[in-house]
N, C-alpha and C positions, 0 to 999 in steps of 0.2 A: 492551576492543575498541582496537584498533592507532589509532595516531596521527594517522596518516593519515586514518582511517576516523571519527575523532572532529574533525579538524577539518574532511572535507565538510560534517559534521551540525553545523558548528558549536559542538562541544562540547570542554571542555576533557578534558586528560589529566592523572590527576598520579596520582604513587607512592602506593602501599598500604600505610601500616606495622603495617594489623591483622596480627596470628598466623593462621594458615591455619585452625585450631582454630576463630577467635572469628567469623570470615566462615563458615563451615561451619554454625555455631550460629542464627545470624544466617538465613540461608540458610531452615534448618530451621525456623526461627520463624514466619519471613513466607511460608512454603513454595513457596520458590524453587529451583529446579532452576539449578546450574552446573555443566556440563559441566569446565571449565577448574581449578577446585577439589572436585571429585568429587562432587559433589553431584548425583544423578539422580533420576529417579521410581522406581526400585527401591529406591535405600539412604535416600530421604526421611525417612521415619519411621524410620530403624534409628537409635539412642541407645547411647552405652556404656553397658554394665550397671554401677548402682554395687553393686547390693546384689543377695543372693538370698534372701529369706525360709526358701523351704522346698525342698530338692532332697537330689538322692540321687546320690553319685558311681559311676556305672557305667561301668567300660576306662578308666577317668583323663578322663570326661567327665562333667560335670554333667548329669542329668536333672531336666525339672521334673514333676511329677505331674499329671495333666491335670485331676484333680479338686483342683487344689490352687486350697482358696478362703479359707485363710487371709489374715486380715487381721493386719497391724502394729498396736500401741496409735500413737494419735496421735504422743504424745513421741517416741515413738519415730520413726516415719515423718518426724517434724520433723527431728529432730536427726540423719538421715540426707540430708536433702535439705541441710539447713546445709552436712552434710561433705563433700557432691557441690561444690556451689557452690565454698565453702573451697577444694577441691582444685584443681578449672577457675583461682582466682584464683591461687592460689601458682604452677601449671606457666604460666601468664601473666607471670607476676613473674618466676621464673626463666628463664624465654625474652629478657625485656627484659633484663633485668642483664646474661645473656651476650651480647647483641647493644649493652650499654654499653661493655664491659670490652673494656681494649686488651691485657691480657696471654695467656699461653699456658694457665693451669689455670682448668678448668670451676668454673662457681658452681651448686651444687645448691641447693636451696630443699626440707625438710620439717617436717610440724607433725603428731604422733604423739599430743599432749599436751591440744589446748584448739581451741577455734574461731576460735583467731587467725588472721585474714588479712593480707596485704601493709599496710604503715605506708603510710599516706593522705600524709604529707609529706615524704616522701624522694626525693632525686636521686640516682642514680647519677653520679660522675665518676671522672675516673682521674688527675687532677692537680689541684693545690690551685688554687682559685678565691677571686681577689683580689677583697675587700669594696669597694666604689666609694670612690673616693679612694686607693688603696691599687695598686702597681703592681709587678709581678714581673718582672725583667727575665729571662728565660728562656736569653742568650745568651752563652755566655764570652768572652770578648775576646781567650783565647791557650788553646794545648792544648799537649800531648805531641809529638812527631815518631819516637817509638822506632816502632822492629820490633819488639820483645820487651816490654812493661811491665811485665814480671814480673823481669825481668833487669838493666832498662835506667833512668837517671834520669827516674821518671816523676811524674804531675801532685803525687802523695800527697808526694814528695821537693822538690817548686818548694811545696808548702806546709808544708813543716818536717813530717812526719809520714811514719809507715809504712804503706806498701801494707799495707790491711785484708783481702785475702786468700792462703788459702793455694792451693795448684791441686787442691784440688777444689771451689774454692771456698766454703771454710768461713771464715768471720770468724778474724782469728787476734788482734786487736789487746783489749783491756781497754774496758771501759762508762766513755763518756767521753770516747775519745780521737773525735777525727772523720774521719768516712770521706771521701775526696777522690776522685772516681771520674772516670775519665776522662769528653769532653765534645766535643760538636758540631767544636770546632776540632781536634781530635787525629790522628790519620794514622791511627792501630790503627785496625783495624775491628773488626766486631761482634762478633766472636769474640775479645776483648782480654779477658784474665781480669782486668781491672780496671774491667767493667760488667755490673755485677750487678741494684742496685736498681734502675736504670731499665730493664733488661728485663722487669721487674712478677713478679708470682706466677708461679711454676711449678710450684705444687701445685693440684690439683684439691678446692676444699673447698666444707662445706654451710653454709649459714644454717640451724638448727637452734630448735623452740622446745623451753629446758629445763624439765627437772621437780620444779625449785628452788624455782621464783620468780623467776626471774632474767631473763622472757623470753625476747628471742632472744639465743643463744648461735651459735658459730662452731665446728667441728669439722675437724680435715681426714680425707681420703678415701685418703689417702696417708701411708706413713712417712717424717718426715722426719728428717734426720739431726741432730746435734748442729751449732749453730752455725752453721746455715744463713738464708737470708733468706728470709721466709715471705711478709711483706705490709708494704707502706708506708701510714702512717696519713695521711689525706687528706682536706680536708674545705675551707671558707670561711675565709680569711684577714683576720680581725679585728684591731684596734688593744686592747691589755690593755686598756685603758681601757672600751669597750666590750664586753668580757670580762665583766671585773668585773660590769657589769651585767646581762650576759645570766646569768651563774653563779650569781647569787642567785635567779633564776627557774628555771632547772633544780632550784637545790638543793630550791626549794620543792614542784618536780614530784618528786623523788626521781631524779631521770636526770644522768650527767654524760659530755660530751662535748667539753669543752674541754683542750685542749692546749697548755700555753703554750712557743713557741718560744724560751728562755733559753738558748741558747748560750751566748750574747757579751752581749746584751742584754736586758732585756724588754717592748719592743716591740709585739711581735704575737704572737696566739695564735691555735691551727687552733679553729675550731667547725665538728665534723664531725656538729649535728641534724639539718640538713635536707639538706647536701650532702657526700656521701662514699662511699667504697667499701666493701668487704666486714670492714673493719677499725671500721667505725660498729660493728656488734654483737659485736664480740668484748667478753666477759664481763672483770671485774677480776677478779685472785686475788691475795692478800698472799705466795701461792709461787707466781709464775708460773712460766709455760712460754718464756714469752717476754719477750724484752730489749730496751730502745730503744735508738736510735743516730743520730747525726745526719750527715747525709749531703751532700755538695755533687757539685755536677755542671756543669752550665750555669749554675745561676744562684747565684755565688758572694759572694752577700752575707752574711754570716755571722750578719745579722738574720734570715733567712728559712731554714733550714736545713730539708731535708727529715728525715721521720720515718719510720726502717726499723726493722722488726718481726723481732728474730733469734731464732730456737731458743735457746735455753740448756740444752736434751737431749733426745734424741732423743724423738720425740712418735709414736706407734705411730696405725697407722689406728683411727681414731674415736673420737680421742681430742681433747678438749674444748681450744681453744689460749686464753690469758687473759696479759693482759699487768699491770702494778702500776700502776692508774690515777693514782696519785701519785709516779711515776718519772720523774726527770726524765732532759732529753738526756745531762748531762753521769753517768748510772747511778746517783746516789744519788736518796731520796725524798724529795720536797716536805714541809717542816716545815710546809705552810699544815694538815695534817692536824693538827696543836697548838695553832696559833696562834689565840688566841682575844678578841685585839686587839679593839675596836670598829670597826675597818675590815673586819676577818677575819671578824668574827662570823656564822654563817649556819648553817644547819637545818640537821645532820647526817643524813648517811643511811648507815643503818645498813648494813653489807657483810655478804654471805650465801654467801663466798666456802666457808666449812666449813675453811678450813685449818687448820694447827695452829698457826701463826704468827698468825693472823688477828688483826687490829690494831683490829676491831671496828666501824669507819665507813671511806666511801669518801672522806670530807674531812675 
């Protein structure tokens, strides 16, 4: 209904955030027609076919015999219905993820393993979400005045480190070295060679259901060159004391979503359990293909670095992405996995990565 017409009738006009597929499904369920979304009397009772029980292929077309009275077994019919509902739910979730993301790469969702649907308590975000009482200052106080940041004294030099990238946008510094990118105060433009992480994921990725008991995972749908930025690890920023309490709860459930921001101090932790991006679904490996780096751009508080994941080698399309959950931004592996003092003692989660160098546990 148009806004003027709605006002004349004394009604409110609000934007609809429901997907087209959902609206069409609701119309068919309530036997309503609506030309605006393509539901007419002619196609009101038309549905997408999920499964053909008995058919023959003739000249590239599926032909169903007229005398087909074959009935599916109840268990098979029930499974097909569940699979159809799952497919619809996963498609809606995929659409929602792509509406919320702010980066170039597309997000796809796939489950050919079981009937698991979208997570019920996960909210997609693109940047850190501070917990109550924590302030994130996302505006730098100074910036460079370079005309060519690759050759001039840019932000990294001011911070006492090397520019992190080569001309092919690949990282050229060793793990443990911080990345200082140009910020909103800098005079350089969006094509500056020192603006990589802040542009977000450039690759199309797929959240998929793994077949080895590791739940959801993430695979790339595009070839990723060695030492390239892949994604950022984001979540809710909480204090390390709160993280210790949540950590024990997560360990009891056999899940791990906490990432300590320990570049210079150990005050804060990123908790990606409820709030996060694609990185929430990336699995652990003791022999990973992603490496962690600390990044600073608009927020120069060394207690709150951004966490970026870069490829350690060429990753082919279809290959699962993994990083070491015990890896710190310093490039070292956390000693927490071998510390059994009373303060650190927790239920240990068995690792299923299958790597030759597997340590046996996630924590």
